[in-house]
C-alpha positions as CSV (number, residue, x, y, z in Angstrom):
1,X,16.2,25.4,8.4
2,X,14.0,24.1,5.6
3,X,13.6,20.7,7.4
4,X,12.5,22.5,10.6
5,X,10.0,24.6,8.7
6,X,8.6,21.5,6.9
7,X,8.4,19.5,10.2
8,X,6.5,22.5,11.8
9,X,4.1,22.6,8.9
10,X,3.4,18.9,9.1
11,X,2.9,18.9,12.9
12,X,0.5,21.9,12.5
13,X,-1.4,19.9,9.8
14,X,-1.7,16.9,12.1
15,X,-3.3,19.0,14.8
16,X,-5.5,21.0,12.4
17,X,-6.7,18.1,10.2
18,X,-9.4,16.8,12.6
19,X,-10.6,20.5,13.0
20,X,-10.7,20.9,9.2
21,X,-12.7,17.7,8.8
22,X,-15.2,18.7,11.4
23,X,-15.6,22.1,9.7
24,X,-16.2,20.3,6.4
25,X,-18.9,18.2,8.1
26,X,-19.1,14.5,8.6
27,X,-20.1,12.4,5.7
28,X,-22.2,9.2,5.5
29,X,-23.2,6.7,2.9
30,X,-27.0,6.6,2.4
31,X,-29.4,4.4,0.5
32,X,-32.0,5.8,-1.8
33,X,-35.3,4.0,-0.9
34,X,-36.5,4.2,-4.5
35,X,-33.8,2.2,-6.2
36,X,-31.7,1.0,-3.3
37,X,-28.6,2.7,-4.7
38,X,-25.9,4.1,-2.5
39,X,-24.7,7.8,-2.3
40,X,-23.0,10.1,0.2
41,X,-24.5,13.0,2.2
42,X,-23.2,15.2,5.0
43,X,-24.5,15.4,8.6
44,X,-27.0,18.1,7.5
45,X,-28.6,15.9,4.9
46,X,-27.0,17.6,1.9
47,X,-26.2,15.1,-0.9
48,X,-22.5,15.2,-1.7
49,X,-22.5,12.2,-4.2
50,X,-25.9,11.2,-5.7
51,X,-27.1,7.6,-5.3
52,X,-25.1,5.8,-8.0
53,X,-23.5,2.9,-6.1
54,X,-24.3,-0.8,-6.1
55,X,-25.1,-1.8,-2.4
56,X,-23.0,-4.9,-2.8
57,X,-19.8,-2.9,-2.9
58,X,-20.6,-0.3,-0.2
59,X,-20.3,-0.5,3.6
60,X,-23.5,-2.0,5.2
61,X,-23.4,0.3,8.3
62,X,-24.8,3.6,7.1
63,X,-24.6,5.1,10.5
64,X,-20.8,5.2,10.6
65,X,-19.1,8.4,9.4
66,X,-16.8,8.1,6.4
67,X,-13.2,8.9,7.5
68,X,-11.4,8.3,4.3
69,X,-10.1,11.2,2.2
70,X,-11.0,9.2,-1.0
71,X,-14.6,7.9,-1.3
72,X,-15.4,4.9,-3.4
73,X,-18.8,4.5,-5.1
74,X,-19.4,1.1,-6.8
75,X,-21.4,2.5,-9.7
76,X,-22.1,0.6,-12.9
77,X,-19.7,2.5,-15.1
78,X,-17.2,0.0,-16.4
79,X,-13.9,0.3,-18.2
80,X,-12.7,-3.1,-19.4
81,X,-10.1,-4.6,-21.7
82,X,-8.8,-8.1,-22.0
83,X,-6.1,-7.5,-19.4
84,X,-7.6,-5.1,-17.0
85,X,-11.0,-3.8,-15.8
86,X,-12.5,-1.1,-13.7
87,X,-15.8,-0.6,-12.0
88,X,-16.9,2.2,-9.8
89,X,-15.5,5.7,-9.2
90,X,-13.4,7.5,-6.7
91,X,-14.4,10.9,-5.4
92,X,-13.0,13.4,-2.9
93,X,-14.9,14.6,0.2
94,X,-16.4,17.4,-1.8
95,X,-18.0,15.0,-4.2
96,X,-15.7,15.8,-7.1
97,X,-14.9,12.8,-9.3
98,X,-11.2,11.9,-9.3
99,X,-10.6,8.6,-11.2
100,X,-11.8,5.1,-12.0
101,X,-9.9,2.5,-10.0
102,X,-8.7,-0.7,-11.4
103,X,-10.9,-3.6,-10.1
104,X,-8.8,-5.9,-7.9
105,X,-9.8,-8.6,-5.5
106,X,-13.5,-7.7,-5.8
107,X,-12.9,-4.1,-5.0
108,X,-10.9,-1.0,-6.0
109,X,-7.2,-1.4,-6.2
110,X,-5.4,-0.5,-3.0
111,X,-2.3,1.6,-2.5
112,X,1.1,0.0,-2.7
113,X,4.1,2.2,-2.0
114,X,1.9,5.2,-2.2
115,X,0.4,4.5,-5.6
116,X,-2.8,2.7,-6.8
117,X,-3.8,1.7,-10.2
118,X,-6.4,3.6,-12.2
119,X,-8.0,3.2,-15.7
120,X,-8.9,5.5,-18.5
121,X,-10.1,4.4,-21.9
122,X,-8.9,0.8,-21.5
123,X,-5.4,1.7,-20.3
124,X,-3.9,1.4,-16.8
125,X,-1.9,4.0,-14.9
126,X,-1.4,5.2,-11.3
127,X,-2.8,7.8,-8.9
128,X,-1.2,9.0,-5.7
129,X,-2.9,9.0,-2.3
130,X,-4.5,12.4,-3.0
131,X,-6.3,10.8,-5.9
132,X,-4.3,12.7,-8.6
133,X,-2.9,10.9,-11.6
134,X,0.8,10.3,-10.9
135,X,1.5,8.2,-14.0
136,X,-0.6,8.6,-17.1
137,X,-2.7,5.5,-18.1
138,X,-0.9,4.0,-21.0
139,X,-0.6,0.2,-20.5
140,X,-2.9,-2.8,-21.0
141,X,-1.7,-4.2,-17.6
142,X,0.5,-3.1,-14.8
143,X,1.4,-4.8,-11.6
144,X,1.4,-3.0,-8.2
145,X,4.6,-1.3,-7.3
146,X,7.2,-3.4,-5.3
147,X,10.6,-2.2,-4.3
148,X,10.2,0.9,-6.4
149,X,9.2,-0.9,-9.7
150,X,6.2,-2.3,-11.5
151,X,5.8,-4.6,-14.4
152,X,3.8,-3.3,-17.4
153,X,2.8,-4.7,-20.8
154,X,0.9,-3.7,-23.9
155,X,-0.6,-6.4,-26.1
156,X,-1.2,-8.7,-23.2
157,X,-4.4,-10.3,-21.9
158,X,-5.7,-12.8,-19.4
159,X,-6.0,-16.2,-21.1
160,X,-9.3,-17.5,-19.6
161,X,-9.3,-20.4,-22.0
162,X,-6.6,-22.0,-19.7
163,X,-8.1,-21.1,-16.4
164,X,-11.3,-19.2,-16.0
165,X,-10.9,-18.4,-12.4
166,X,-7.1,-17.7,-12.2
167,X,-6.1,-17.1,-15.8
168,X,-2.4,-16.6,-16.7
169,X,-1.2,-13.5,-18.4
170,X,-0.8,-14.1,-22.1
171,X,0.8,-12.1,-24.9
172,X,-0.2,-11.2,-28.5
173,X,2.4,-11.5,-31.3
174,X,3.6,-7.9,-31.0
175,X,3.3,-7.6,-27.3
176,X,5.8,-5.4,-25.4
177,X,6.8,-5.7,-21.7
178,X,8.4,-3.1,-19.5
179,X,9.7,-2.5,-16.0
180,X,8.7,1.0,-15.0
181,X,9.9,3.3,-12.2
182,X,7.8,5.7,-10.1
183,X,8.0,8.3,-12.9
184,X,6.4,5.9,-15.3
185,X,9.6,5.5,-17.3
186,X,10.8,2.1,-18.6
187,X,14.0,1.0,-17.1
188,X,16.5,-1.3,-18.9
189,X,17.8,-4.4,-17.1
190,X,21.4,-4.4,-16.2
191,X,23.4,-7.6,-16.9
192,X,25.4,-7.3,-13.7
193,X,24.6,-6.1,-10.3
194,X,26.2,-2.8,-9.4
195,X,25.2,-2.8,-5.7
196,X,23.9,-5.6,-3.4
197,X,20.5,-3.9,-3.2
198,X,19.8,-4.0,-7.0
199,X,16.6,-5.9,-7.8
200,X,17.1,-9.3,-9.5
201,X,14.4,-9.9,-12.2
202,X,14.2,-12.0,-15.4
203,X,17.9,-12.9,-15.3
204,X,19.1,-9.3,-15.0
205,X,18.9,-6.5,-12.4
206,X,17.1,-3.3,-11.9
207,X,19.1,-0.5,-10.1
208,X,18.3,0.2,-6.5
209,X,15.4,2.7,-6.6
210,X,15.4,4.5,-3.3
211,X,17.1,7.9,-2.5
212,X,17.2,9.5,1.0
213,X,18.1,12.6,2.9
214,X,20.4,12.3,5.9
215,X,17.4,12.5,8.2
216,X,15.7,9.7,6.4
217,X,18.8,7.5,6.6
218,X,18.8,8.0,10.3
219,X,15.2,6.8,10.4
220,X,16.1,3.6,8.5
221,X,19.1,3.0,10.8
222,X,16.8,3.5,13.7
223,X,14.3,0.8,12.7
224,X,17.1,-1.4,11.3
225,X,18.6,-1.5,14.7
226,X,15.5,-3.1,16.1
227,X,16.8,-6.6,15.7
228,X,13.7,-8.1,17.5
229,X,11.6,-7.3,14.5
230,X,13.7,-9.6,12.2
231,X,13.7,-12.2,15.0
232,X,9.9,-12.2,15.0
233,X,9.9,-12.4,11.2
234,X,12.2,-15.5,11.3
235,X,10.5,-17.2,14.2
236,X,8.4,-19.7,12.2
237,X,10.7,-20.2,9.3
238,X,11.5,-23.8,8.5
239,X,15.2,-23.3,8.0
240,X,17.9,-21.6,10.1
241,X,18.3,-17.9,9.2
242,X,21.9,-16.5,9.1
243,X,23.8,-13.5,7.9
244,X,22.2,-10.7,6.0
245,X,19.4,-13.0,4.9
246,X,18.3,-13.2,8.5
247,X,17.4,-9.5,8.7
248,X,14.6,-7.6,7.0
249,X,15.6,-4.7,4.8
250,X,13.5,-1.5,5.4
251,X,12.8,1.2,2.9
252,X,10.7,4.4,3.1
253,X,7.8,4.1,0.6
254,X,5.9,7.1,1.8
255,X,6.6,10.5,3.3
256,X,4.6,12.9,5.5
257,X,2.1,15.1,3.6
258,X,-0.9,17.3,4.3
259,X,-3.1,14.1,4.3
260,X,-0.8,11.7,6.1
261,X,1.6,12.7,8.9
262,X,3.6,9.5,8.6
263,X,6.8,8.1,7.1
264,X,5.7,4.7,5.7
265,X,8.4,2.1,6.2
266,X,8.2,-1.3,4.4
267,X,10.1,-4.4,5.3
268,X,11.5,-6.5,2.5
269,X,13.1,-9.9,2.4
270,X,16.8,-9.2,1.9
271,X,18.3,-10.5,-1.4
272,X,14.9,-11.4,-2.9
273,X,13.2,-8.1,-2.0
274,X,9.8,-9.7,-1.5
275,X,7.5,-7.3,0.3
276,X,6.6,-8.6,3.8
277,X,3.1,-7.2,4.3
278,X,2.9,-7.6,8.1
279,X,6.0,-5.6,8.5
280,X,4.7,-2.2,7.3
281,X,5.3,0.5,9.9
282,X,4.2,4.1,10.1
283,X,6.5,6.6,11.9
284,X,5.5,10.1,13.1
285,X,7.8,13.0,12.9
286,X,8.1,12.8,16.7
287,X,9.4,9.2,16.5
288,X,6.3,7.1,17.4
289,X,5.8,3.9,15.5
290,X,2.7,2.0,14.5
291,X,2.3,-1.4,12.8
292,X,-0.2,-1.1,9.9
293,X,-2.6,-3.5,8.3
294,X,-2.5,-4.2,4.5
295,X,-5.2,-1.6,3.9
296,X,-3.3,1.2,5.8
297,X,-6.2,1.8,8.1
298,X,-5.7,-0.4,11.2
299,X,-2.8,1.2,13.1
300,X,-1.5,-0.7,16.2
301,X,0.9,1.1,18.5
302,X,4.3,-0.5,18.1
303,X,4.7,-1.6,21.7
304,X,1.3,-3.3,21.7
305,X,2.1,-5.0,18.4
306,X,5.5,-6.1,19.7
307,X,4.1,-7.6,22.8
308,X,1.4,-9.5,20.9
309,X,4.0,-10.8,18.4
310,X,6.4,-11.9,21.2
311,X,3.7,-13.7,23.0
312,X,2.8,-15.4,19.7
313,X,6.5,-16.4,19.3
314,X,6.6,-17.8,22.8
315,X,3.6,-20.0,22.1
316,X,5.1,-21.1,18.8
317,X,8.4,-22.1,20.4
318,X,6.5,-24.0,23.1
319,X,4.6,-25.9,20.5
320,X,7.8,-26.3,18.3
321,X,10.7,-26.7,20.7
322,X,13.0,-27.6,17.8
323,X,12.3,-24.4,15.9
324,X,15.6,-23.4,14.1
325,X,15.2,-19.7,14.8
326,X,14.2,-19.9,18.5
327,X,15.3,-16.9,20.6
328,X,14.9,-15.7,24.2
329,X,11.5,-14.1,24.0
330,X,11.5,-13.3,27.7
331,X,14.5,-11.0,27.3
332,X,12.5,-8.7,25.0
333,X,9.2,-9.0,27.0
334,X,11.0,-7.9,30.1
335,X,11.9,-4.6,28.4
336,X,8.3,-3.7,27.6
């Protein structure tokens, strides 16, 4: 009964969200002609976020409405330590400041497994997709989440004396390192594996991090049964794939909410549990699938993505007739 009520709530939210956004008014970036800084205003000209942003970090097309629930402004407020740095600020659509994102790849850190890194007073933590702090900033450096865990350290820094462009992470004398779970708690490595899905790191193992309801297990069984997805993944591998290592392992890394009506399902390389970015899928409550780009914005209907991938495999097999993981592409194309 609870699941039905929750599903009904989410479906109602899906239909009402566009109405709510229209009622709220469309938002646009604008440039102040006096100082060329970027701000945000609504379609009636009301300033929602004053001009604070550096034009280098903002969209160039000021005529396109902002569709994101979180709005980045590349202002000149910095938060920097030897290991991590931030620039810019993240706001909600009402212009309320939420957090300072960690600077990553010349922009604000993006979401991995539903969490993105933020900074406060030189320390790094995480926010959820609503922009609320999910894990308090408390480390000098933290990696993005992968397979339910992140690597964190205090007393660490980037040693730019060894490589100015791509410095290695170095450690002070009393530095401490941790593996943390999604609650921000450090987790001790196990000496031996308890299940085949435990994560191997640093000569030990972290326990399998995911827990599911019966309904969610059925969803994973559903996508796991799509053997063609793993065949596509193996198509251009240099060695023959066999056994469990030939199949992607899928885990649910995000659940439907008021802001996102999807289950987010990530494919991992079995045994090593490396995240395979092209194999991130969104599933609606009604069972429709989409393949999603790394930024979570470009959603391709599953059938369209599958057709494109199969055609790409067919061309690859034509160019590489000795490909060790060649399969009958036509068999799957005929079913589309």
